[in-house]
N, C-alpha and C positions, 0 to 999 in steps of 0.2 A: 144511178151512181155506181161507181166501181169500187175498187179497194179503199178501205178506210183505216187510218192508223191514229194512235194517240200516245202521248207520253207526258210525263211531268218532270220538269227539271227544277230541282231544289237549289236554292241559293239566290243571292241578289243578282238580278240581271244587269248586264252592262250595255251601254248604248254604242251605236256606231254612227258617228257623224259623217260629215263630208270627208273624203280622202284628200290629203294634201299632196300636191304634185310639185316636185322640185327638180331642178336641173343639176346634175352632178358636175364635178370638175371636168369629167371627160365629155360632157355635153349630152349624156343620156338623161332621159326623163324617168324619174323613179317615183313610185307611190310610197308615202310615208304613213304608216299606221302602226305605231309601236306601242300601243296601249296594252300592257301585260294583262290587265283585268279583262279586256275585250277578248284577247286570245284564249284565256282560261274559260271564259263564259261560252265562247263559240265552240270550244272543244267539248265542254259539258253538254251543250245542246246536240252537237253532232253525234256524240256517243249514245245519248238517249234515243235519238232518231234512228240511228243504225240498229240499236237493240229492238226498237218497236217494229221496224221494217223486216228484220230477220233476213232470210235468204231471198225474199222477193226482189224482183228487178225494180229499178228506179221507175217512177211514173214517167211516161213519155208524152202524155196528153195534158189536158187542162186539169188544174188543181184548185180546190177550194181550201183556204187556210183559215183556221180559227185559233186565235191566241188570247189567253187571259193572263195578264201580268198581275200577280197578287203581291201586295205590299202590306207589312204589318203597320198598324196605326201607331203613331208616336204617343208617348206617355201623356203628352199635353191634351190628347183627345179624351182622356179619362179623368174621373174625379180623384179625390185624395182620401186617405184614411179608409173608412169602411166602404166608401164609394169607389175605390180604386179599380174595381172590375166593371164599373158602369160608365158608359159613354156619356160625356157631357151633352146637354141639349144643343150646344153650339158646335159640336163636332161635325165636320163636313161629311156629307153622305158619299160624295164622289172624290176620287183621288185626282185632284187637279194641279198638283205640284209637279216639280221635276221628278223624274226624267221625262223627256219628250216621247210620246207614244210612237211617233214615226221612226225615231232613231232606235227605239227598242225593237221594233218590228224589223228594221233593216238588218240588225245584228243577227236576229233569229233566221231570217230568210237566207242571209249569206252563209250561215252555218249549215242550213239544210240543203244548199246547192250541192249536188253530186252525192248527197246522202239520202234524199227523199225523191228528188226530181233532177232533171238535167240542168235546167236553167230557170232563174227567177221569173222569166217572161211567161212561164207556164201557169203562174198563179194569176187566175182571172177573177177571183172573188176572195175577199177577206172580211172576217169579223174579228175585230181586235178591241181589247179593252184593258184599262188599268182599274184595279179594284182593291179594296181593303180586305184583309183576311188575317188569319192567325200567324202566318209566317211568309217569308220570301219564297215564292215558287212561280213557275210559269207552266201553264197547262196548254199543250199544243195538240191540235187535231188537224189532219190533212187528209183529203180524200180526192180520189180520181173522179172527174166528171166525164161521163160518157158523151 
């Protein structure tokens, strides 16, 4: 293995779905992706990635990417009164609700392009998950594969 980096991005992650292609009045085709939350999220990821990489050059070879999206549990997963800090037996173990994991990863990968590597096609291996934890955060690791 080659160089290895990691960072944590705090805050609620935003998803990136399919891009919308429209034809303008002049006949040009334009991509529409005007979600302000997505722009803010991608900027936050890009800044943390750049900070973790420091002055190192972008990875130009194969990359392994590991991402954990951490979400706080809703109050409905906990008891009430003196049991408000205890998980209910019926609380799910895994985060199986929205957002879609694939769309979360797409937003992070696009934010990392030109910040960690040259092109998303360099990512040849991924380990990604959605989990419950104490707060919104995204833990990202990427490493160069020799």
